[in-house]
C-alpha positions in Angstrom: 163.4 401.1 -20.2 165.4 398.9 -22.6 163.5 400.1 -25.6 164.2 403.7 -24.6 167.9 402.8 -24.3 167.8 401.3 -27.8 166.3 404.5 -29.2 168.9 406.6 -27.4 171.7 404.4 -28.8 170.3 404.5 -32.3 170.2 408.3 -32.3 173.7 408.4 -30.7 175.3 406.7 -33.8 173.2 408.8 -36.1 174.4 412.0 -34.5 178.0 410.8 -34.9 177.3 410.0 -38.6 175.8 413.5 -39.1 179.0 415.0 -37.7 180.9 413.0 -40.3 178.3 412.9 -43.0 180.7 412.8 -46.0 182.4 409.6 -44.7 179.0 408.1 -43.7 177.7 408.6 -47.3 180.9 406.8 -48.5 180.0 403.8 -46.4 182.6 404.3 -43.6 180.0 403.4 -40.9 178.5 400.5 -42.8 178.5 397.1 -41.2 178.1 394.0 -43.3 176.6 392.1 -40.4 175.4 393.1 -36.9 178.1 393.6 -34.3 177.4 392.3 -30.9 178.5 393.6 -27.5 179.4 390.2 -26.2 182.8 390.8 -24.7 185.7 393.2 -24.4 185.2 395.9 -27.0 188.6 397.1 -28.1 189.4 400.8 -28.0 190.7 402.1 -31.3 194.3 403.4 -31.4 195.2 407.0 -32.3 195.5 406.1 -36.0 191.9 404.9 -36.3 189.4 406.9 -38.4 186.7 408.8 -36.8 184.1 406.3 -38.1 186.0 403.4 -36.4 186.2 405.4 -33.2 182.5 406.3 -33.3 181.6 402.6 -33.9 183.7 401.5 -30.9 182.1 404.1 -28.7 178.7 403.1 -29.9 179.3 399.4 -29.1 180.5 400.4 -25.7 177.3 402.4 -25.2 175.2 399.5 -26.3 177.0 397.2 -23.9 176.6 399.6 -21.0 172.9 400.4 -21.6 171.5 397.0 -22.9 174.0 394.5 -21.5 177.3 393.1 -22.8 176.0 389.8 -24.2 175.6 388.0 -27.5 172.0 389.3 -28.0 173.0 393.0 -27.8 173.8 394.0 -31.3 173.9 396.9 -33.6 174.1 397.5 -37.4 174.4 400.5 -39.7 174.0 400.7 -43.4 174.0 403.9 -45.5 173.8 404.4 -49.2 175.6 407.1 -51.3 172.5 409.3 -51.1 172.7 409.4 -47.3 169.8 407.1 -46.5 170.9 405.2 -43.4 169.3 402.4 -41.5 170.4 401.7 -37.9 169.2 398.6 -36.1 169.6 397.8 -32.4 168.8 394.3 -31.1 168.6 393.2 -27.5 167.2 390.5 -25.3 164.0 391.4 -23.5 163.9 388.3 -21.2 163.6 390.6 -18.2 160.5 392.1 -19.7 158.9 388.7 -19.7 158.3 388.4 -23.4 158.8 384.7 -23.7 160.5 383.7 -20.6 163.9 382.5 -21.8 166.6 382.7 -24.4 164.4 382.3 -27.4 164.1 384.3 -30.5 160.8 385.7 -29.2 162.8 387.5 -26.5 164.9 389.3 -29.1 163.6 392.8 -29.9 164.9 395.1 -32.6 164.5 398.9 -32.9 165.1 400.2 -36.4 165.6 403.8 -37.3 165.9 405.1 -40.9 167.2 408.6 -41.5 168.6 410.7 -44.3 171.9 412.5 -43.5 
């Protein structure tokens, strides 16, 4: 179930980037490091760019579907040609992978697309 949610969330941000492809190709959605859904995710104000609003909505979606914790993270990187990589990481402890908060419990789904 969590893997399915990770796939859905990866495609959600890709759909947002496709709707704003010119800005995505300029790097507006790029994240230098993964962002984690480990607390209150601030809602952007009315002056925020579409990319900032999309990222905030994505992080809220990650938190809602995979849990608001340090181990629920997402990252986006796109190059100027529109080749984008989206990664979603979550803790699969409930799936019984390794039985605790170890790195073996952290799973990552990575999607690469061209806008």
